[in-house]
C-alpha positions in Angstrom: 241.8 -128.3 40.6 242.4 -130.8 38.0 239.0 -130.6 37.4 238.5 -127.4 37.0 241.8 -126.9 34.4 240.2 -130.2 32.4 236.2 -128.7 32.7 237.5 -125.4 31.2 240.1 -126.8 28.4 237.0 -129.0 27.1 235.6 -125.4 27.3 237.6 -124.0 25.1 237.7 -127.2 22.3 233.3 -126.4 22.7 233.2 -122.6 21.8 235.8 -122.8 19.5 234.2 -125.7 17.4 231.1 -123.9 18.6 232.3 -120.5 16.6 234.2 -122.8 13.7 229.9 -123.7 13.4 229.0 -120.1 13.1 231.1 -119.9 10.3 229.9 -122.4 8.8 226.3 -121.7 9.3 227.4 -117.6 8.9 229.1 -118.8 5.2 225.9 -121.3 4.1 223.9 -118.0 4.7 225.9 -115.7 3.0 226.4 -117.9 0.2 221.9 -118.1 -0.2 222.2 -114.2 0.0 225.2 -112.9 -3.0 224.1 -116.6 -4.5 228.5 -117.1 -4.4 231.5 -119.0 -3.1 232.2 -117.3 0.5 235.7 -117.0 -0.7 238.1 -119.5 2.6 241.2 -118.1 4.0 243.2 -120.7 2.6 241.7 -119.4 -0.5 242.4 -116.0 0.5 246.4 -116.6 1.4 248.1 -118.6 -2.1 245.1 -115.1 -3.6 247.9 -112.6 -2.2 251.5 -114.8 -2.3 250.5 -114.9 -5.6 249.4 -111.9 -6.6 252.9 -110.9 -4.5 254.8 -112.8 -7.1 253.5 -111.8 -10.0 254.2 -108.2 -8.8 257.4 -109.0 -8.2 258.2 -111.3 -12.0 256.6 -108.1 -13.1 258.8 -105.5 -11.7 262.2 -107.2 -11.4 261.8 -108.6 -15.5 261.0 -104.3 -16.1 264.2 -103.4 -14.9 266.4 -106.3 -15.4 265.1 -106.5 -19.0 267.1 -103.8 -21.1 270.2 -105.0 -19.0 269.9 -108.5 -21.5 269.3 -106.6 -24.6 273.2 -105.9 -27.1 272.9 -102.1 -27.1 273.2 -102.6 -23.6 277.6 -102.8 -23.9 278.4 -102.5 -26.9 277.0 -100.7 -29.9 276.7 -101.6 -33.4 276.2 -100.3 -37.1 273.9 -101.7 -38.9 274.7 -102.8 -42.6 274.0 -100.1 -43.8 275.6 -97.5 -41.9 279.0 -99.9 -42.4 278.8 -98.8 -46.4 278.5 -95.5 -47.0 281.7 -95.2 -43.9 283.6 -97.8 -46.6 282.6 -95.1 -49.5 283.4 -92.1 -47.7 286.9 -93.7 -46.4 287.5 -94.7 -50.9 286.8 -91.2 -51.5 288.6 -88.9 -49.6 292.0 -91.5 -50.8 291.2 -91.4 -53.5 290.9 -87.4 -53.6 294.0 -87.7 -51.7 295.5 -89.1 -54.0 296.4 -92.1 -51.9 294.6 -94.6 -55.4 295.3 -94.1 -58.4 294.1 -96.0 -60.6 295.6 -99.5 -61.2 294.6 -99.6 -57.4 291.0 -100.3 -58.8 
């Protein structure tokens, strides 16, 4: 019985090795036919993982970047707008009589 189990285990190992050799032969044939290298499983996994990371980074930056702008939380007036407001306030006060010629 133990010999049969060992033989079955050896057969599995042999079959795995023969499948790997067959895959390698198929890859070599594809290289010869197409002239391009066939992508390995490791490179496929790395490519998929890298693509997922890049997509996550791009989408997160797309949604998070507006929160890092100053105008998101507080609006600042430009110097042109501030100067215009100061002049109109001064003009209104002069017309109301709050300023005299001595105050200038």
